[in-house]
C-alpha atoms as an extended CHARMM CRD file, in Angstrom:
* protein
*
       115  EXT
         1         1  UNK       CA            193.3040000000      103.3650000000       58.7420000000  PROA      1               0.0000000000
         2         2  UNK       CA            191.7520000000      100.0680000000       59.7590000000  PROA      2               0.0000000000
         3         3  UNK       CA            192.3890000000       96.9960000000       57.6510000000  PROA      3               0.0000000000
         4         4  UNK       CA            190.9490000000       93.4980000000       57.9440000000  PROA      4               0.0000000000
         5         5  UNK       CA            192.7710000000       90.8510000000       55.9440000000  PROA      5               0.0000000000
         6         6  UNK       CA            191.0790000000       87.4970000000       55.4040000000  PROA      6               0.0000000000
         7         7  UNK       CA            192.6770000000       84.2640000000       54.2790000000  PROA      7               0.0000000000
         8         8  UNK       CA            192.0390000000       80.5260000000       54.1690000000  PROA      8               0.0000000000
         9         9  UNK       CA            189.2670000000       80.1600000000       51.6090000000  PROA      9               0.0000000000
        10        10  UNK       CA            189.3720000000       77.7150000000       48.7440000000  PROA      10              0.0000000000
        11        11  UNK       CA            187.8340000000       74.7120000000       47.0390000000  PROA      11              0.0000000000
        12        12  UNK       CA            187.1320000000       71.5690000000       49.0440000000  PROA      12              0.0000000000
        13        13  UNK       CA            185.0700000000       68.4110000000       48.6190000000  PROA      13              0.0000000000
        14        14  UNK       CA            182.0420000000       67.7230000000       50.7750000000  PROA      14              0.0000000000
        15        15  UNK       CA            183.1290000000       66.4250000000       54.1600000000  PROA      15              0.0000000000
        16        16  UNK       CA            186.4000000000       68.3240000000       54.0790000000  PROA      16              0.0000000000
        17        17  UNK       CA            187.7100000000       71.1220000000       56.2800000000  PROA      17              0.0000000000
        18        18  UNK       CA            188.9860000000       74.6810000000       55.9800000000  PROA      18              0.0000000000
        19        19  UNK       CA            190.1820000000       77.2750000000       58.4690000000  PROA      19              0.0000000000
        20        20  UNK       CA            189.5600000000       80.9650000000       57.8430000000  PROA      20              0.0000000000
        21        21  UNK       CA            191.6160000000       83.7240000000       59.4590000000  PROA      21              0.0000000000
        22        22  UNK       CA            190.9900000000       87.4530000000       59.7760000000  PROA      22              0.0000000000
        23        23  UNK       CA            193.6550000000       89.8030000000       61.1240000000  PROA      23              0.0000000000
        24        24  UNK       CA            192.8500000000       93.4010000000       62.0720000000  PROA      24              0.0000000000
        25        25  UNK       CA            195.4600000000       96.1450000000       61.9350000000  PROA      25              0.0000000000
        26        26  UNK       CA            195.6930000000       99.9360000000       61.9980000000  PROA      26              0.0000000000
        27        27  UNK       CA            194.0490000000      102.5320000000       64.2280000000  PROA      27              0.0000000000
        28        28  UNK       CA            191.4320000000      100.3280000000       65.8350000000  PROA      28              0.0000000000
        29        29  UNK       CA            190.4940000000      100.5530000000       69.4960000000  PROA      29              0.0000000000
        30        30  UNK       CA            188.5680000000       98.4550000000       72.0010000000  PROA      30              0.0000000000
        31        31  UNK       CA            187.4030000000       95.4940000000       69.9690000000  PROA      31              0.0000000000
        32        32  UNK       CA            184.4100000000       93.9630000000       71.7190000000  PROA      32              0.0000000000
        33        33  UNK       CA            182.9020000000       91.4000000000       69.3690000000  PROA      33              0.0000000000
        34        34  UNK       CA            184.0710000000       89.5390000000       66.2830000000  PROA      34              0.0000000000
        35        35  UNK       CA            181.9880000000       87.6660000000       63.7820000000  PROA      35              0.0000000000
        36        36  UNK       CA            181.8340000000       85.7070000000       60.5640000000  PROA      36              0.0000000000
        37        37  UNK       CA            179.1210000000       86.2270000000       57.9600000000  PROA      37              0.0000000000
        38        38  UNK       CA            178.5170000000       84.6850000000       54.5550000000  PROA      38              0.0000000000
        39        39  UNK       CA            176.7430000000       85.6780000000       51.3600000000  PROA      39              0.0000000000
        40        40  UNK       CA            175.8030000000       84.0110000000       48.0730000000  PROA      40              0.0000000000
        41        41  UNK       CA            174.7130000000       85.8540000000       44.8950000000  PROA      41              0.0000000000
        42        42  UNK       CA            171.1630000000       87.1510000000       45.1610000000  PROA      42              0.0000000000
        43        43  UNK       CA            170.8700000000       86.4580000000       48.8850000000  PROA      43              0.0000000000
        44        44  UNK       CA            171.2370000000       88.5540000000       52.0210000000  PROA      44              0.0000000000
        45        45  UNK       CA            174.3760000000       88.3780000000       54.0730000000  PROA      45              0.0000000000
        46        46  UNK       CA            173.7620000000       86.0410000000       57.0040000000  PROA      46              0.0000000000
        47        47  UNK       CA            175.3800000000       85.6130000000       60.3810000000  PROA      47              0.0000000000
        48        48  UNK       CA            177.4620000000       82.4650000000       60.8070000000  PROA      48              0.0000000000
        49        49  UNK       CA            179.1140000000       82.8880000000       64.2070000000  PROA      49              0.0000000000
        50        50  UNK       CA            180.1140000000       85.5220000000       66.7540000000  PROA      50              0.0000000000
        51        51  UNK       CA            182.4920000000       85.6260000000       69.6940000000  PROA      51              0.0000000000
        52        52  UNK       CA            182.6030000000       88.1950000000       72.4930000000  PROA      52              0.0000000000
        53        53  UNK       CA            185.6340000000       89.7240000000       74.1670000000  PROA      53              0.0000000000
        54        54  UNK       CA            185.1920000000       87.2590000000       77.0150000000  PROA      54              0.0000000000
        55        55  UNK       CA            184.9870000000       84.2730000000       74.6890000000  PROA      55              0.0000000000
        56        56  UNK       CA            181.2400000000       83.6490000000       74.5870000000  PROA      56              0.0000000000
        57        57  UNK       CA            180.1980000000       82.1890000000       71.2320000000  PROA      57              0.0000000000
        58        58  UNK       CA            177.0300000000       81.9900000000       69.1850000000  PROA      58              0.0000000000
        59        59  UNK       CA            176.3050000000       80.0390000000       65.9890000000  PROA      59              0.0000000000
        60        60  UNK       CA            173.5710000000       79.8570000000       63.4280000000  PROA      60              0.0000000000
        61        61  UNK       CA            171.7490000000       76.5210000000       63.6240000000  PROA      61              0.0000000000
        62        62  UNK       CA            172.9790000000       75.2570000000       60.2630000000  PROA      62              0.0000000000
        63        63  UNK       CA            176.6420000000       75.2090000000       61.3680000000  PROA      63              0.0000000000
        64        64  UNK       CA            176.3460000000       74.1230000000       64.9990000000  PROA      64              0.0000000000
        65        65  UNK       CA            178.5510000000       71.1430000000       65.7250000000  PROA      65              0.0000000000
        66        66  UNK       CA            180.5990000000       71.6690000000       62.5550000000  PROA      66              0.0000000000
        67        67  UNK       CA            182.0990000000       75.1840000000       62.8060000000  PROA      67              0.0000000000
        68        68  UNK       CA            184.1300000000       76.7020000000       65.6360000000  PROA      68              0.0000000000
        69        69  UNK       CA            184.9100000000       80.3970000000       66.0660000000  PROA      69              0.0000000000
        70        70  UNK       CA            187.8830000000       81.4960000000       68.1620000000  PROA      70              0.0000000000
        71        71  UNK       CA            189.9550000000       84.6310000000       68.7360000000  PROA      71              0.0000000000
        72        72  UNK       CA            193.3880000000       85.7720000000       69.7990000000  PROA      72              0.0000000000
        73        73  UNK       CA            192.8920000000       89.1300000000       71.5090000000  PROA      73              0.0000000000
        74        74  UNK       CA            196.6040000000       89.9370000000       71.6090000000  PROA      74              0.0000000000
        75        75  UNK       CA            196.8470000000       89.5380000000       67.8350000000  PROA      75              0.0000000000
        76        76  UNK       CA            193.4400000000       91.0500000000       66.9910000000  PROA      76              0.0000000000
        77        77  UNK       CA            192.6900000000       87.9360000000       64.9840000000  PROA      77              0.0000000000
        78        78  UNK       CA            189.5650000000       85.8210000000       64.6210000000  PROA      78              0.0000000000
        79        79  UNK       CA            189.3900000000       82.3020000000       63.1860000000  PROA      79              0.0000000000
        80        80  UNK       CA            186.6780000000       80.0580000000       61.8240000000  PROA      80              0.0000000000
        81        81  UNK       CA            187.3840000000       76.3340000000       61.7650000000  PROA      81              0.0000000000
        82        82  UNK       CA            184.9770000000       74.6410000000       59.3550000000  PROA      82              0.0000000000
        83        83  UNK       CA            184.6200000000       70.8540000000       59.4480000000  PROA      83              0.0000000000
        84        84  UNK       CA            182.2690000000       68.4390000000       57.6820000000  PROA      84              0.0000000000
        85        85  UNK       CA            181.6480000000       71.0010000000       54.9720000000  PROA      85              0.0000000000
        86        86  UNK       CA            178.5230000000       70.7380000000       52.8330000000  PROA      86              0.0000000000
        87        87  UNK       CA            177.7500000000       72.1660000000       49.3740000000  PROA      87              0.0000000000
        88        88  UNK       CA            175.2740000000       74.5660000000       50.9780000000  PROA      88              0.0000000000
        89        89  UNK       CA            178.1850000000       76.1480000000       52.8700000000  PROA      89              0.0000000000
        90        90  UNK       CA            179.4460000000       77.5660000000       49.5640000000  PROA      90              0.0000000000
        91        91  UNK       CA            179.5760000000       81.3600000000       49.8800000000  PROA      91              0.0000000000
        92        92  UNK       CA            181.8070000000       84.3740000000       50.2570000000  PROA      92              0.0000000000
        93        93  UNK       CA            182.7510000000       84.6290000000       53.9280000000  PROA      93              0.0000000000
        94        94  UNK       CA            183.2950000000       88.0090000000       55.5960000000  PROA      94              0.0000000000
        95        95  UNK       CA            184.7620000000       88.7920000000       58.9860000000  PROA      95              0.0000000000
        96        96  UNK       CA            183.4390000000       91.6770000000       61.0860000000  PROA      96              0.0000000000
        97        97  UNK       CA            184.9890000000       93.6840000000       63.9080000000  PROA      97              0.0000000000
        98        98  UNK       CA            182.6360000000       95.4820000000       66.2940000000  PROA      98              0.0000000000
        99        99  UNK       CA            183.6860000000       98.3050000000       68.6100000000  PROA      99              0.0000000000
       100       100  UNK       CA            181.6320000000      100.6210000000       70.8060000000  PROA      100             0.0000000000
       101       101  UNK       CA            180.6730000000      102.9160000000       67.9290000000  PROA      101             0.0000000000
       102       102  UNK       CA            181.8620000000      101.3320000000       64.6820000000  PROA      102             0.0000000000
       103       103  UNK       CA            182.0470000000       98.1320000000       62.7200000000  PROA      103             0.0000000000
       104       104  UNK       CA            184.5000000000       97.0530000000       60.0370000000  PROA      104             0.0000000000
       105       105  UNK       CA            184.3140000000       94.3800000000       57.3480000000  PROA      105             0.0000000000
       106       106  UNK       CA            186.9170000000       92.2290000000       55.6900000000  PROA      106             0.0000000000
       107       107  UNK       CA            187.2490000000       91.9170000000       51.9250000000  PROA      107             0.0000000000
       108       108  UNK       CA            185.6700000000       88.4690000000       51.8050000000  PROA      108             0.0000000000
       109       109  UNK       CA            187.0910000000       85.0760000000       50.9370000000  PROA      109             0.0000000000
       110       110  UNK       CA            185.4560000000       82.4850000000       48.6730000000  PROA      110             0.0000000000
       111       111  UNK       CA            184.6100000000       79.0560000000       50.0580000000  PROA      111             0.0000000000
       112       112  UNK       CA            183.4190000000       76.4860000000       47.5230000000  PROA      112             0.0000000000
       113       113  UNK       CA            182.3120000000       72.9940000000       48.5370000000  PROA      113             0.0000000000
       114       114  UNK       CA            181.8270000000       70.4360000000       45.7770000000  PROA      114             0.0000000000
       115       115  UNK       CA            179.5210000000       67.4240000000       46.0140000000  PROA      115             0.0000000000
């Protein structure tokens, strides 16, 4: 069975930083892309950042220059470094693993940014 375990969420003041981690384990093969998404109550889940197997990255406009996605292929782990956090970044953050035929989601971790 595939498991994705997220960690690193919490409460932080505006302007602060957090680093999220997501480690994949179990019977998972050929991970191609990894991503971070976020969701607030009553809203659709939105893409935050993605990273390819070769290290190419993509970010939604609202986080460019503040967030950095990275991965450790040997450890099947993806990270999201979040700097200069704003109250509008408050959400539940989910990691996603994408293979040739399947995708898997983490359990979500709460990030709350106070003003």
